Every structure is written in structure tokens, then in C-alpha cells.
N, C-alpha and C positions, 0 to 999 in steps of 0.2 A: 708498723710504725711505732705503736705503743711499746712493743718489746724493745725496739731500738732506743727509744727515749728512756726507758727504764734502765737499760744497760748503761747508757751514757750517764745517767744520774748516779748509778752505783759507782762507776769509775771515777766520777768527779768527787763523790763522797770519800772514796778510798784515798784519793790523792791529797785530801785535806787532813788526813791523819798523820801526825808527826812520826817519822821513822828514824830508828837508830841506824846510821850508816857507818858505824865503827868498822874499820877493816874493808870498807867498800870504796869504789871510785866511780865517778861519772866518766864514761868513755865517749868521746865525740869522734867518730871514725872517718868522717868525710866532710868535704866542703859543701855548704848549703846555705840557704837563707831561711830554712824551716826547722832546723834542728837546734833545740836549746832547752834549758831547764829554767823554769820560773820559780823563784823562791818567795816565800811569804815570811816577812819579818814579824816578830812578836809585837812590836810597836813601831810607829813611824815618825815620831818626833824626837829629835836629839840635837844637841849643841856640840857634841864631841863624838868621835868615832874611832874605833880600831877595826880594821878588816884584815883577817889572816886567811890564807889558803895555800894549798900545795898544788903544783901542776907539773906536767911533763909534756913536752911537745918537740917536734922536729921542724916547725914552721920557720921559713926564711922570708917571711913577709909580715906586714902589720897584722895585729890581732888584739882583740879585747880579752881581758881576763876576768873582769867583773864590771857589771854595768847596772847602776842604780839610776833610775830616771824619775823625775817629777813632771807634772804638767807644764811647769814653768821652765825647767832646766832639763833637757835631754841627757846632758852629762852631769847629773846631780852628784854622783860619786862614781868615777870611772877609773879603772886601772887598765892602761893600754900600752902595748909594746910597739914602738915606732922602729921598724926594721931599718930603713935607710940611714937613720941617725944613730942606730944602736942605743936607744934610750927607752927607759921606762917612764911613763907619764902618769901622774896622779892628777885627775881633774876633780874639782869641787865647784859645783854650780857654774859650769861652763868656763871656769878659769883653770889653768893648769900649771903644774910644776914639772920640770923636765930633769931627769937624772941621766946624765950622759954616760955612755960606755958601760952600762950595767953588764955584769958578767953572767950572762944566761947561757949555759952550755946546753946543747941539744941532747935529746934522749936521756935526760937525767931529771930526777925529781928535784924541785926547788921549793923552798918555803918563802912566802912573801907576806909581809905585813905592812900596812900603811896606816898612819895615824893623822888625825886632823882635829884642830880645836878652833871653834868660832871666836873665842875670846881674843885670840891673837892672830888668827888666820894662817897659822903655820901647819905645814904637812911634813911628815918624815917617812922615809921608806926604809924597810929592813928586808934585805935579800939574803937568805940562808944565814940569818943571825947577824949580818953586818949592817950597822946603821949608816944611813946617809946623813948629810947635813940637813938642817931644818930650813924649809923654804916657805916664803909667803905666797899664799894663794888669795884668800879673801877672808875678811873677819866680819863678825856681827851678823852672820847669815845662818841663823839656826834653821834646821829643817822642821817646818811646822805643817807641811801639807800631808793630808791623810792618804793620798793615793800614790804611794811609792810602787814602782815596778822594778824588781830586781831580777836580772837575767844573767845566766852563765852560758857561754857558747856563742853569743852574738853581742854586737855593740849597737846600742840604741841611738839612732840619729833623730828619732822622734819618740814620744812617750809610748813605749811598748812596741815599737816597730821600726820601719825603714832600715832593715838589715842589709848588709852588703857581704856577699860571699867572699870577697877579697879581704874582709876583716874578721871573718868568723874564726873560731878556735877549733883546731884539730889536735887531739891528744887526750890526756887524762887530767882530771881534777879531783881533789879530795880535801877533807878536813877544813871545810869552809866555816868560819866563825866570824861573827860581828858583834861588837860591844858598843854601848852608847857612852863610853868613856875611853880615855887614853891609857893603854896598858903601860906599865913600867918596863924598863929594859929587862929586868929579871923575869917578868911575866912573859914577855915576848920570847926570851930565850927558852923558857919552859915549853912554850908552844913549839918552837923550832926543834927542840930535843924530844918532843912528844912525850913529855912526862908531866904528871900532875899539874895541869893548869885548869883554871876556871873556865868552863865553856862559855861561849858567847851568849849574852842575854838578849840579843836581837835575832841572830842566826846561830843555831847550835847544830853541828853535824851529828850529834848524838840524839837529837830530837828535831829533825829537819822536816818542815812542811814545804812541799814542792810539787810541781807538775812537770812532766816530761812531754816534750813535743817532738814528734817525728823520730829520727834515728839517733837516739842517745841511749846508751846502755848503762846499767848498774852492774858492776863486776867486782869480784874479789881483788883486793890489791895484791899484786904479785910481789912476793917476798924473795929476797936473795937466799940461796942455799949455802949452808956453811958446812 
């Protein structure tokens, strides 16, 4: 028992060391309610945010792409694909903006960025470098809670749990970054083009602190041959 506890402690300690995942992807290979990645943000209080990530999937059903939960709001910051309506949703503190008929092709890598500002309550979505209109969600609602739970691969219906296998993500994710400010259009384009951009100061793919639960793999990103 003591050896098992010691091993568990060593694994937990290792998972807390930031890792450079440049050129790597998280692979979510199957439907489940137990497979996910939990991310640790460098800080938890913010009044603005930009979230960027890349993903590839062949799902033809609802699925979450990014799930940040607080004790008060399960959908503190959620990026969610609504398959019946073919829309990408950005949720902030359980309020949402819907972007209809988003052009998400299957089995292709896509870049997605979402921005939000508490001062005016506006969100904006960028898919593969193309900006949406800005929509109102909620204003004056800074994130001040210390216990954020950030998860990839599942959508939180409660703080850190209540996962639904019919909403889990299957596919690959990479280059997850989060900033506590709104990136300019030029900065977002630099991220989309994967050229000299400032890494996220809340979540940084090049120094990511995370824990993997159940069947999620870290793999090399497959590159096209020329």
C-alpha cells in the first residue's frame, strides 16, 4: 500500500510540472465519460479573455471543445458545437452567443479563437481566421473565483463533473492558449498562421500544466508530405 501511495504521489508531482507540447496533440480516441484532460491556469481572476485552440474531428453530434467551470457557473467559459443547428456556441457564465452555420469541415484541422470582455459583455468568434460579428452575452461579470476547473474532452454540467458521453469530444486538439486580455485581429491571425505570436499568459501550450484522465494520448502532430 505504501509503495502504491508513493507511486501515486510521484505521478501527481510529475503531472504538475509544465510541459512543452510544441508539435504534439492530445488524441481523444473514443466516446466515454472518463477520458479528459484537466488544465491548470497560471491565474484564475480575469475581466477579459481570449481562448485559442486547434482541433480535428469527424463527429456529427454535439460536443464540447473547451470547458471552464466555476462553483457558481458550470458554463463559466464554454465553446460548444451544436450539431442539429450547425452552430458554434460561446457560453460565458451560463449565458451564450450562437454563431449559425459555422463552416466546420470534418477530418480537417481548424483554428478557433473566442474573445470576451466584461466591460461591454461582447464575445467574438474567429474560425480559421475569419471573424464573426460581435454579440452580447453578459457584462460586468469579472471572474474572481479561485477554483476554476478547465477541461478538454468533456463538457462540465457541474463543477468538475456530470459528463455526458453524447457530448464528449473525439478527435485531436493542439495549441491551446488562453490570455487574460483580448488579442488584436493581427495577433489572432498570427496564431492562425502559427507564426511568431505571444503565448497565452493563462494557458500556454509551450509550458502547459495538465493532468490526463483515462484514455487520452499525447502524440506527434501528423504533418503533410510534400
